[in-house]
C-alpha positions as semicolon CSV with decimal commas, in nm:
position;residue;x (nm);y (nm);z (nm)
1;M;-0,041;-1,228;0,691
2;S;-0,238;-1,318;0,381
3;V;-0,116;-1,443;0,043
4;L;-0,309;-1,432;-0,286
5;I;-0,225;-1,718;-0,522
6;V;-0,315;-1,657;-0,887
7;E;-0,279;-1,995;-1,056
8;D;-0,510;-2,178;-1,298
9;D;-0,370;-2,526;-1,224
10;S;-0,570;-2,645;-0,923
11;R;-0,311;-2,910;-0,841
12;I;-0,034;-2,651;-0,809
13;S;-0,248;-2,393;-0,629
14;G;-0,368;-2,660;-0,385
15;M;-0,010;-2,759;-0,307
16;I;0,092;-2,396;-0,251
17;V;-0,208;-2,339;-0,025
18;Q;-0,114;-2,639;0,187
19;V;0,251;-2,534;0,221
20;L;0,168;-2,175;0,315
21;R;-0,112;-2,267;0,555
22;D;0,120;-2,512;0,730
23;A;0,354;-2,215;0,776
24;G;0,075;-2,018;0,946
25;L;-0,026;-1,797;0,655
26;I;-0,376;-1,711;0,532
27;T;-0,429;-1,792;0,165
28;E;-0,676;-1,706;-0,108
29;V;-0,684;-1,838;-0,465
30;A;-0,785;-1,690;-0,801
31;D;-0,780;-1,921;-1,104
32;N;-0,760;-1,657;-1,380
33;G;-0,589;-1,325;-1,440
34;V;-0,900;-1,107;-1,436
35;E;-1,015;-1,240;-1,099
36;G;-0,660;-1,222;-0,966
37;F;-0,622;-0,859;-1,071
38;R;-0,957;-0,766;-0,915
39;K;-0,874;-0,934;-0,584
40;A;-0,519;-0,797;-0,573
41;L;-0,641;-0,445;-0,646
42;S;-0,923;-0,441;-0,391
43;G;-0,778;-0,659;-0,116
44;I;-0,492;-0,614;0,128
45;Y;-0,237;-0,892;0,082
46;S;0,116;-0,928;0,212
47;L;0,229;-1,125;-0,094
48;L;0,107;-1,227;-0,441
49;V;0,212;-1,557;-0,601
50;V;0,135;-1,523;-0,972
51;D;0,165;-1,772;-1,258
52;L;0,259;-1,612;-1,590
53;M;0,043;-1,830;-1,815
54;L;-0,308;-1,741;-1,698
55;P;-0,641;-1,743;-1,882
56;E;-0,827;-1,416;-1,950
57;K;-0,534;-1,196;-1,840
58;D;-0,171;-1,308;-1,844
59;G;0,053;-1,272;-1,540
60;L;0,279;-1,002;-1,683
61;S;-0,018;-0,780;-1,768
62;L;-0,165;-0,841;-1,424
63;I;0,156;-0,736;-1,251
64;S;0,228;-0,431;-1,467
65;D;-0,133;-0,311;-1,432
66;L;-0,114;-0,346;-1,054
67;R;0,207;-0,142;-1,044
68;A;0,049;0,121;-1,269
69;A;-0,242;0,139;-1,023
70;G;-0,001;0,206;-0,737
71;K;-0,008;-0,139;-0,576
72;Q;0,337;-0,226;-0,442
73;T;0,256;-0,566;-0,291
74;P;0,555;-0,801;-0,343
75;V;0,505;-1,053;-0,625
76;L;0,659;-1,397;-0,667
77;V;0,626;-1,512;-1,028
78;L;0,582;-1,880;-1,118
79;S;0,668;-1,991;-1,469
80;A;0,772;-2,295;-1,670
81;K;0,991;-2,065;-1,881
82;R;1,351;-2,098;-1,770
83;S;1,543;-1,856;-1,991
84;V;1,727;-1,559;-1,843
85;D;1,542;-1,327;-2,082
86;E;1,205;-1,444;-1,949
87;R;1,315;-1,383;-1,592
88;V;1,442;-1,036;-1,679
89;I;1,111;-0,951;-1,849
90;G;0,919;-1,063;-1,541
91;L;1,133;-0,853;-1,309
92;Q;1,115;-0,551;-1,540
93;N;0,734;-0,573;-1,533
94;G;0,726;-0,539;-1,156
95;A;0,786;-0,889;-1,017
96;D;1,007;-0,912;-0,707
97;D;1,122;-1,272;-0,750
98;Y;1,095;-1,550;-1,009
99;L;1,059;-1,924;-0,948
100;T;1,062;-2,175;-1,233
101;K;0,842;-2,483;-1,248
102;P;0,877;-2,752;-1,132
103;F;1,001;-2,627;-0,796
104;A;1,075;-2,772;-0,455
105;V;0,821;-2,674;-0,191
106;S;1,106;-2,585;0,044
107;E;1,236;-2,328;-0,206
108;L;0,887;-2,190;-0,264
109;L;0,838;-2,141;0,110
110;A;1,183;-1,985;0,154
111;R;1,123;-1,734;-0,125
112;C;0,778;-1,645;0,010
113;Q;0,915;-1,594;0,360
114;A;1,195;-1,370;0,227
115;L;0,943;-1,149;0,046
116;L;0,715;-1,142;0,350
117;R;1,001;-1,021;0,570
118;R;1,045;-0,734;0,325
119;T;0,672;-0,661;0,349
120;V;0,688;-0,643;0,728
121;K;0,981;-0,400;0,713
122;I;0,807;-0,178;0,457
123;S;0,484;-0,192;0,658
124;E;0,658;-0,081;0,977
125;E;0,825;0,207;0,795
126;S;0,499;0,315;0,635
127;K;0,301;0,378;0,953
128;L;0,274;0,720;1,116
129;S;0,112;0,793;1,450
130;Y;0,060;1,097;1,670
131;K;-0,156;1,094;1,981
132;D;-0,487;0,933;1,877
133;L;-0,419;0,960;1,502
134;S;-0,262;0,682;1,294
135;V;-0,189;0,669;0,921
136;D;-0,091;0,372;0,705
137;L;0,087;0,511;0,399
138;L;0,055;0,187;0,201
139;S;-0,314;0,114;0,248
140;R;-0,391;0,488;0,293
141;Q;-0,596;0,403;0,599
142;V;-0,651;0,684;0,849
143;L;-0,774;0,617;1,202
144;R;-0,854;0,848;1,490
145;N;-0,899;0,664;1,817
146;G;-0,984;0,355;1,610
147;K;-1,242;0,529;1,392
148;Q;-1,170;0,503;1,019
149;I;-1,170;0,832;0,827
150;S;-1,196;0,853;0,449
151;L;-0,979;1,122;0,289
152;Q;-0,934;1,251;-0,063
153;S;-0,585;1,253;-0,216
154;K;-0,475;1,605;-0,118
155;E;-0,633;1,574;0,226
156;F;-0,424;1,262;0,278
157;L;-0,106;1,439;0,160
158;L;-0,173;1,728;0,398
159;L;-0,231;1,495;0,692
160;E;0,086;1,300;0,610
161;F;0,285;1,626;0,603
162;L;0,138;1,742;0,934
163;M;0,205;1,400;1,092
164;R;0,569;1,407;0,980
165;N;0,601;1,754;1,137
166;S;0,372;1,699;1,432
167;E;0,579;1,881;1,695
168;R;0,616;2,210;1,511
169;I;0,420;2,479;1,331
170;V;0,418;2,444;0,952
171;S;0,363;2,747;0,732
172;K;0,123;2,785;0,440
173;A;0,424;2,807;0,208
174;E;0,550;2,469;0,329
175;I;0,208;2,312;0,280
176;L;0,177;2,453;-0,071
177;Q;0,514;2,302;-0,160
178;A;0,440;1,965;0,005
179;V;0,087;1,916;-0,133
180;W;0,077;2,111;-0,462
181;K;0,452;2,129;-0,538
182;Y;0,453;2,501;-0,608
183;D;0,585;2,812;-0,436
184;F;0,385;3,034;-0,205
185;D;0,124;3,264;-0,353
186;P;-0,001;3,512;-0,088
187;Q;-0,327;3,559;-0,279
188;T;-0,440;3,197;-0,272
189;N;-0,663;3,048;-0,004
190;V;-0,633;2,685;-0,116
191;V;-0,438;2,593;0,197
192;D;-0,704;2,738;0,428
193;V;-0,979;2,555;0,240
194;L;-0,793;2,223;0,247
195;V;-0,705;2,255;0,616
196;C;-1,070;2,331;0,694
197;R;-1,188;2,024;0,501
198;L;-0,935;1,797;0,668
199;R;-1,006;1,936;1,014
200;N;-1,381;1,882;0,972
201;K;-1,327;1,518;0,875
202;L;-1,079;1,448;1,154
203;D;-1,290;1,618;1,421
204;D;-1,628;1,470;1,327
205;G;-1,753;1,297;1,642
206;F;-1,467;1,422;1,863
207;D;-1,459;1,705;2,116
208;E;-1,086;1,769;2,084
209;K;-0,983;1,972;1,780
210;S;-0,714;1,813;1,566
211;I;-0,545;2,095;1,374
212;R;-0,453;2,416;1,550
213;T;-0,435;2,744;1,355
214;I;-0,158;2,977;1,472
215;R;-0,247;3,316;1,327
216;G;0,026;3,460;1,107
217;L;0,243;3,148;1,139
218;G;0,061;2,839;1,011
219;Y;-0,081;2,514;1,146
220;S;0,007;2,242;1,393
221;L;-0,130;1,913;1,523
222;N;-0,006;1,975;1,875
223;E;-0,351;2,058;2,010
224;L;-0,422;1,684;2,022
225;R;-0,385;1,517;2,360
């Protein structure tokens, strides 16, 4: 598991790196808020350790912007501010835990490990698989027999719905409700178009067809072997 440390004090970041690496974790460091936000947004980390007082972009803005962008990576905040109000503000802006400076390395490690256990649980709950298809709901990664497939938002929602109902036929009305959140309109062909797009992407390079059309009833994944 990898941890991103966003801290402008090289002495503190170096100490955190040493503690976490000794515990078997992979670490990466950003020394300002802009770089930290960029790395956190584009990378896949199990935990973020973020100082509040950062140059270029403060820690609270970094965290709230990440949450607004849909990133739910757990965040441990580091701050010299000890007041209850400051802690509450940090938690309200999306932090998962708050550690005041100076801190004992044993407490830092314990808090990191607690948040990482939560990450592992969430990660396990966020993975779907059916035959040779696998979907990671957090990273939005889709694989078929190990091949990565890039999907647009509604294609991903459709695949998730089919994966969650992989052993049965789902109707067009159910898909409309799950993907577009509106009731069935017999005149629309948006479901057929979306299914066709998704099927083409999933089947590219494979002989076996992924999504089966059952005329008059709907669609199913159960053609996969």
